C-alpha positions, 0 to 999 in steps of 0.5 A: 681103778683096776688093781688099785687097792684103793678103789674110792681114790681118784687120780688127782688124790692118789697124786698128793699121797705119794711124796716129793722125796719118793719120787726123787728116791724111786726115779733117781733108782731108775735113773741109776740102774737103767742101762740098755735103753728104752726096753729097760726104762719101760720094764723098771717104770711099770714094775714101779708104777704098776706092779710094786706100787699100783700107781697106775693100772695096766691099760693106763700105763699101755696107753701112756706109752703109746702116747709118749711114742707119738711124740717127738723126742725121747719116749722112754724120758716122756714115760718116765715124766708122765708117770711122774706127774701122775702120781705127783703132778706138776712137781712131781714131773719135775722131781721125777724127770731130773732124777731120771736125767741126772744120774746119767748125765754125770756119769757120760760128761766124767766119761766125756772127760776121760774120753775127750781129753787133749791125750788120754792113755793108751788104753783109754784110746783104744777101748774107745776105738772098740766101742766105737767101732761097734755103734753102726751094729747097735744101729742097725740092731736099733731099727730092726728091732723097730720094724716088726711093730711098724710093719704090722701097723701099716695096713691099718691106716697106710698101705705097706707099699708107701711104708716100704717107700718112707722106711727107704727115702728114711735110710738114704736120706741119713746116710746122705743128707744127715742135717737135713733129714727133719725136713723130710721126716716131716715132709713124708707125715705130710704126704701121708697125712694127704694121702689118708684124706686127713688134715696134717697136724701142726709141727712145732717147727714154726719157730725154729728158723729164728732160733737157727738164725740166732744160734749160727750167729752168737758163739759156741754155746748158742750154736750147742743150744741149737744141735740140742733143740733139734735133738730133743724137739724134732727127732721121731723114732727113738735115740738113734734117729737124731744120730745123723743130725748130731754127727752132721752138726758136731763133725762136719759143720762145726767140727767140735769133734773127730769122727772117731771122738763122735763114735765114742760119744755114741758109744757112752750114751749107749753104755750108760744109765739113762736115755740115749739122748744124753749123747748130745752131753758130749757134743756139748761138752766138746763144744764148750766144755762142762758147761756146754754139756750141761746146756745141751742136756737141759736144753734137749729135755727141756721139750719133753718136760713141756710136753708133759707139764702142758699136755699130759692132761689131753694125752687121750686125745692125741691118741684118738687124733687122726691127723698126728697118727697118720703123720706118724704113719708117714714119719714113723717109718722114715724114722726107722729107716733113718735109724737104719741109714745112720750105721752107713756114715758111722761104719764110714768112719772107721779106719782100721781093718780091725775096727772092721772085724770089731764091727762084724763081732758086734753085728753078731753078738747083736743081731744072730745072738741077740745080745744087748747093746751094753754088753757088747759094746764093753765086749767091743771096748776091750777088744780094742784094748787087747788089739792095740796093747798087742800092737795093733794101730789106733785110728788115725 
């Protein structure tokens, strides 16, 4: 394989030459250092697997990225699990995926205890109010960053006119009908598959209504599991597309959190290492304590493990499937629109004038000066502390 010192070593042999201890160490290091979301995760995985250890060649790594982006759920997490599967088989996938996820889970649950407990100190409330004020800007930046690649791909299979319609519908849906957003994504995927005259791919939603009924009637933990399975199995386009879904359930339907606390949860998901989907652990904690947070994380990431453990060997076939690609040509731009539209309910949650000033500052840093979301949200948190200690009012 190109770039690999031992050309006579096949894929199956290389999976057995990497010890589980090495997988645990290297993927755990990425899980601890992976601040900044998917771009940082991809860069760290590429440096490890392609440049430093040469476990994969560059083309295989790029193909893995493309295949993971065709799957619902957190793509960078699936990429981490795939790379671990590639070098050590299914045992490696389980160990590497857990090592990638667990450090961020520990950190975010510890911060959730601090920020969501009954009466946190004033500076903690102020920091949360400041960081939460910048979240809407992070959502816009996340959506805007995905537009160029999607727009460039649109003429290949789908028309740009339809692409813009799907983008707009996704944005409107995220701003207005949060809990039903996933149905729109699926519907637009099917519409585009029909428009391209290829069979629509079968979606994994057929058994979920039964789970929904069980979750709604089985107490807090079952409800947490239902919210988490939607996050992990029915989200397209990255971490922020799940925000409207989680907010509708956590704030409006189950009333586990206030709007301000949900903003804190999203901010914590951004500033902690590991995947942004860890936000669901804060929602689970708000609903049922530490046990709820752990359950939410386990359930949300289970589909990602399942996709890789049972489907990684079919990635080449997945990438070449016209039906899957056509479906994503419809659901993809709608997901980008949903990320942009999620900024509306997030911004409407703000209650103090100074929070809108912080939001404007965050938008300037992210969109004009191109600063990263981690430093921007930390700066917003510091601004909140300064403003409140100087006499500014806390959100009510």
